[in-house]
N, C-alpha and C positions, 0 to 999 in steps of 0.2 A: 504494500501499499503506499501511498505517497500523501503529504500532508506540507503543504506548504513548502514545497520542492525538498521535504526531509523524508528518506527512506524509513519506514517502520521498521525496525528489527526486531521489537519486542517479541518474545515467544519463539525467536529462532533458534536458540540455545535447547530451550525445553524439548521442541520438536524434532531436532537433530538427535537429542539424547534418546529421544522414544523412538526414533527410526532406528537407530544402532542397535537397542536393547530387542527390538523386533526382529530385526535381521539375526542377530546371534540366536535368539529362541526357536529360531527356523533353520538354523543350521548354516547360515550364510556368513561372511567373515565380513564386517565393517570398521573403516576405522575413520574417524574425524580427520580432515587432512587440510591442515592450514595452507601447504604447499600450493595447493590448487587456486588459493588467493593472490599468493606471491606470482604465481604463474599464469595469472588470469587470461593474459592473450592466448595462451595454449588451450586454455580450458575452454575459452570463449569460440575458438576455432572448432575444436572437437565437438562440443555439445550445442554450436550453432547459436550462441547467447549474444544478442545485438548489444552494442555498444551504450545504449541507453539504459540498459539494465545492471543493476549491482549485483555482484557475486558476496553473498555475507558468509557462507560456509560452502566446502566441499566434503562430501561422503563418499568414501571409495568402498565399493560392495561388490562380493563376488563370492563364488564356491571356491573354497581352498583346493590347491593342489597340493596333496601330499608329499609328492614327487619333486617338486621344484627345491632346487639346493638350498637357496635364500630361506625357505621357509623351517629348515632344521637347523638355522643358527641359534645359539643360545647363549646370550649375553652373560658375561662374567660381570658380576657387580661386588662391591665390597659390602661387608654385614652392615645392617643399616645403624647397631651401634656404633661403627666407626666414624659414621658421618653426620650423625644425628644427636643433638644434647637438648634435653626438656630441661625448661626452667618452669618452677612454679607448679609441678606436678609432682603429686605423690604416686608411688608405685602401691 
């Protein structure tokens, strides 16, 4: 929607969250993708989105390909207690 030339983005975050949760519940992979906004010329061309429309968010959806090598990557992370300090909380 548009009010006085300002784009209404209220509710977009909630709608995006529900879309992703529904996709996951049906076995689809879904990722909220900020890169789509940073690469809006590419997204506009691929999705045929006119220049007079604003891209607020992008969601990548698809069936998982378990055999694709990149999907088997497991990132190594430091234990949370090595990078986090809680102040003002009791255990």
